[in-house]
N, C-alpha and C positions, 0 to 999 in steps of 0.2 A: 575375453574381455572379465573384468572381476564383477563378482557377481554382487547388488546393489544391495547395501546391509536396510534395514529395515528403523535401527534405529535413528530420533530425529535428531537432523540437524541442526547443530549453535546458530547460533544468530550470525554472528562471526563467517560460518559454512557458506548457511544461506545470503548475507550478503556476495561473498564470491560468488557463487553459482547466479547470482543475480547478474553481475555484470562481468562473468561470459554471456550471461542469457545477450543480457546489452549489447558488446562485444561481434558477436554471431549473428542478431535481428540488424545490426551494422556494416558489417566488415567482412560476414559469414565465415569468418574466424577470429581468433581470441589470441595473441599474445602474450607471454607472463609478462610483459612493458608495459604493455595499451592494458592492464590488470591491476595492475602493481599506476598507472598514473589517475585511472580512473579510480580507482579508491584511496589515493592516497596512503601506500604503501613499498613498504620498501621489498624487491620484489622476489631476495629469502621470503618474507612470508607468503608473499604468493604460489610457489613453488610449494611449500610446506603445506599450503590450505589445498592446492590443486592434485598433489600426491593424495593426502587425504584422499576430495571427492574419488580420483581415482578406484584407490581403492573400495569405495561403496560404491561403483558400476555409475557417476552420474556425468562425467566425463571422460572425453579418451588424452589423454598423455601423456609425453613422452618428452624426454628433457630437449633442449633447444626445436620444437615441434611445435607446431600452431595447435593451438586447443580446441576441440569439439564436445561436445556436447551429445551420449549416448538417449538416446530414446525417454530411461527414465528420469538421464537428467535434464531431458530439455520439461516433459509430466513437471517436476520439481518445479522447475527456475519459472514459466508458463505458471506456476498457482500462488508461488511468493511472487511475480511481476504482478496480478492480476490482485491479490490483495493487497499490497504497493499504493495500487493503484485506484481500486475503491475506497481504502482510506486516506490518499491523498483529496480523493474528490470528494468523500463527505466531509471530510471538518475543512477544504473550504467551501463548498458549494454550498454545501447547507450547517454547517454549525460555522461559517459567514467566516474563518481562519482566514489568515495572510496567504499570499503559492509560497511560502518563503517557511511560516510555520506553520503549513499544512502538512508539506514538503519533506522536518523536521522530525511533524511529530508521526507520519507516516509511517516511514522506515523504524521510527523505534516499535512502535505498536504495531507494527505485522511478526514481524517475534515472538510480541506477547501474547496475544489475543485465541483466542479454540475459536473454534467450527460455528462453534453452538454460539458464540456472542459472533463471529464476523457472521455469519446466516440474520442471526435475527441484524443485525446492523443494514445488512444486505433488507428483509425484510421492512423495515423500517422505514427504506430510503424506496422501498418501491410503496411503499401505502402515499410517500406526503407528496409522491411526485401523482397518481393517481387516483385521490379520493377527493368530492369533489370541494369538500372542505377543508383542505386545508389546500395542496400546491404554489408554484412560482411565489400568489399572493404572499399562503403563510408562510414561509421560507425567507423572505421580503422581511416581511412584519417582527417575524424571531430576531433576522440582526442586525433589525434598528434598536429589538430592544437590549440585545446583548452592548447593543455601543450609546444605549441610552439611560447608562447603572445607575446617578443619581435620580431619578423620573420615573423608575421605574412604575411605581403603585397608580402613579397619576395617567399617566401612560395605560394601562393597563386595565384603569378604572372607566375611560377614553371606548377605549377596546369592547368592553361586555356593555356600554352600553351601544353602541353600535351596530352588535351582535344583537344585543335584546331588542334593537327598534330594525330592524330587520328581521326575526322573526315572532313581531306581530306584525309587517305588512303581509 
């Protein structure tokens, strides 16, 4: 088995690894044609990527055989997939983006955000979920705020007045 290379994977290789993970989860194995179909690319591109991932010790690949993940590949794919899933949920559930927009943006963001930003976003999501001053009502108000662009100052004044009345009681 090839030694795992510590160099950072390109966005494209991360996408291939994520596709293999997804197909292995669904079918126990992945095939070149399935990966090509999943990603909408040609089979020669898949073969080149799998050779690269195999050299890095992330997949088990031999031509005309099924593709599986190594332990290191499983770990890397789960990390990539977890980042993608979190970002998609954050964009959709917290920021109120449509499912399609959240998915497309999460696909781009998962390759760009560093660990510090990702951890801070997770901390923020946990904070707004647990803090009694925030929570689901706060998120809904934020999403309404985003949809109410022309009336934001008026809406904000009403909200501040409502909060002030609550604190007086």
